[in-house]
GULO-484091 format. One line per field, with one value per residue (C-alpha): x, y, z; residue number from 1. Coordinates in nm, 2 decimals. Example, Ala and Ser with C-alpha at 12.3 -4.5 7.8 and 13.67 -1.06 7.14 Angstrom:
2
xx	c(1.23, 1.37) $
yy	c(-0.45, -0.11) $
zz	c(0.78, 0.71) $
i	c(1, 2) $
END
This chain:
132
xx	c(0.97, 1.29, 1.10, 0.87, 1.16, 1.32, 0.99, 0.98, 1.33, 1.25, 0.95, 1.15, 1.42, 1.15, 0.99, 1.32, 1.38, 1.04, 1.10, 1.44, 1.29, 1.01, 1.26, 1.47, 1.17, 1.19, 1.50, 1.40, 1.35, 1.67, 1.86, 1.71, 1.78, 2.14, 2.17, 2.04, 2.31, 2.12, 2.34, 2.25, 2.29, 2.27, 2.05, 2.31, 2.15, 1.82, 1.70, 1.78, 1.61, 1.30, 1.30, 1.34, 1.04, 0.84, 0.89, 0.61, 0.73, 0.80, 0.78, 1.03, 0.97, 1.09, 1.24, 1.40, 1.71, 1.93, 1.76, 1.83, 1.59, 1.66, 1.47, 1.48, 1.36, 1.34, 1.49, 1.38, 1.48, 1.84, 1.81, 1.90, 1.76, 1.86, 1.93, 1.94, 1.94, 1.67, 1.89, 1.93, 1.55, 1.49, 1.74, 1.55, 1.22, 1.37, 1.54, 1.22, 1.02, 1.27, 1.27, 0.89, 0.87, 1.13, 0.95, 0.62, 0.79, 0.94, 0.61, 0.43, 0.69, 0.66, 0.29, 0.29, 0.11, 0.36, 0.19, -0.15, -0.20, 0.12, -0.07, -0.25, 0.07, 0.08, -0.22, -0.41, -0.29, -0.16, -0.12, 0.25, 0.36, 0.72, 0.90, 1.22) $
yy	c(5.84, 5.63, 5.33, 5.33, 5.33, 5.04, 4.85, 4.93, 4.80, 4.48, 4.42, 4.48, 4.22, 3.96, 4.02, 3.97, 3.65, 3.51, 3.60, 3.42, 3.11, 3.11, 3.13, 2.85, 2.61, 2.50, 2.31, 2.22, 1.85, 1.80, 1.99, 1.78, 1.46, 1.56, 1.66, 1.31, 1.15, 1.07, 1.07, 1.22, 0.98, 1.10, 0.89, 0.83, 0.55, 0.53, 0.27, 0.48, 0.78, 0.57, 0.46, 0.82, 0.92, 0.63, 0.75, 0.96, 1.33, 1.50, 1.18, 0.95, 0.60, 0.27, 0.03, -0.32, -0.40, -0.71, -0.80, -0.45, -0.17, 0.18, 0.51, 0.73, 1.08, 1.19, 1.52, 1.50, 1.87, 1.77, 1.42, 1.25, 1.06, 1.10, 0.75, 0.66, 0.36, 0.29, 0.47, 0.77, 0.77, 0.77, 1.06, 1.24, 1.20, 1.33, 1.63, 1.71, 1.69, 1.92, 2.16, 2.18, 2.24, 2.52, 2.68, 2.67, 2.83, 3.10, 3.17, 3.19, 3.43, 3.64, 3.65, 3.72, 3.40, 3.31, 3.58, 3.67, 3.94, 4.12, 4.39, 4.49, 4.64, 4.90, 5.10, 5.32, 5.37, 5.71, 5.88, 5.94, 6.19, 6.15, 6.45, 6.44) $
zz	c(1.12, 1.16, 1.30, 1.00, 0.76, 0.96, 0.93, 0.56, 0.52, 0.70, 0.49, 0.18, 0.29, 0.37, 0.03, -0.14, 0.05, -0.04, -0.40, -0.40, -0.24, -0.50, -0.79, -0.64, -0.60, -0.97, -0.89, -0.54, -0.59, -0.78, -0.51, -0.23, -0.41, -0.47, -0.10, -0.01, -0.22, -0.54, -0.85, -1.18, -1.47, -1.83, -2.06, -2.33, -2.53, -2.72, -2.48, -2.18, -2.33, -2.40, -2.03, -1.92, -2.12, -1.97, -1.61, -1.45, -1.45, -1.12, -0.92, -0.75, -0.88, -0.72, -0.96, -0.94, -1.13, -1.10, -0.77, -0.62, -0.54, -0.67, -0.67, -0.98, -1.06, -1.42, -1.54, -1.90, -1.96, -1.91, -2.04, -1.71, -1.41, -1.05, -0.91, -0.54, -0.30, -0.04, 0.22, 0.00, -0.06, 0.32, 0.36, 0.08, 0.25, 0.58, 0.41, 0.22, 0.54, 0.72, 0.42, 0.41, 0.79, 0.77, 0.48, 0.68, 0.98, 0.76, 0.59, 0.93, 1.05, 0.74, 0.76, 1.13, 1.22, 1.50, 1.71, 1.57, 1.83, 1.75, 1.56, 1.88, 2.01, 1.73, 1.86, 1.61, 1.26, 1.18, 0.85, 0.78, 0.52, 0.41, 0.29, 0.09) $
i	c(1, 2, 3, 4, 5, 6, 7, 8, 9, 10, 11, 12, 13, 14, 15, 16, 17, 18, 19, 20, 21, 22, 23, 24, 25, 26, 27, 28, 29, 30, 31, 32, 33, 34, 35, 36, 37, 38, 39, 40, 41, 42, 43, 44, 45, 46, 47, 48, 49, 50, 51, 52, 53, 54, 55, 56, 57, 58, 59, 60, 61, 62, 63, 64, 65, 66, 67, 68, 69, 70, 71, 72, 73, 74, 75, 76, 77, 78, 79, 80, 81, 82, 83, 84, 85, 86, 87, 88, 89, 90, 91, 92, 93, 94, 95, 96, 97, 98, 99, 100, 101, 102, 103, 104, 105, 106, 107, 108, 109, 110, 111, 112, 113, 114, 115, 116, 117, 118, 119, 120, 121, 122, 123, 124, 125, 126, 127, 128, 129, 130, 131, 132) $
END
């Protein structure tokens, strides 16, 4: 019975981790942009607020300003944009790629896809009655 409880505890921990990752995904893009060096800039004037609303939501957009290239990501809920340089955008793409790969590896491990035959080692299923 002890190994079954240990398995149950492991599954519980994995479920909690998946839940935590899911809750954190709403701020994922902003966090990855910040990690890449993008700076949040508050839209403080009416013109800036109008430009913020004109940006496509949930998308990094390349813009030209004074002969320079910038990348911006709108955060209309907080009345700001994340602004970065081409180098910071490349860093963001790399971080996002690494993050996606690590999540896929985590999900595969959680779902047991790393070793699809791992269930064969369990043998037959037995009915277990727990008593307290």
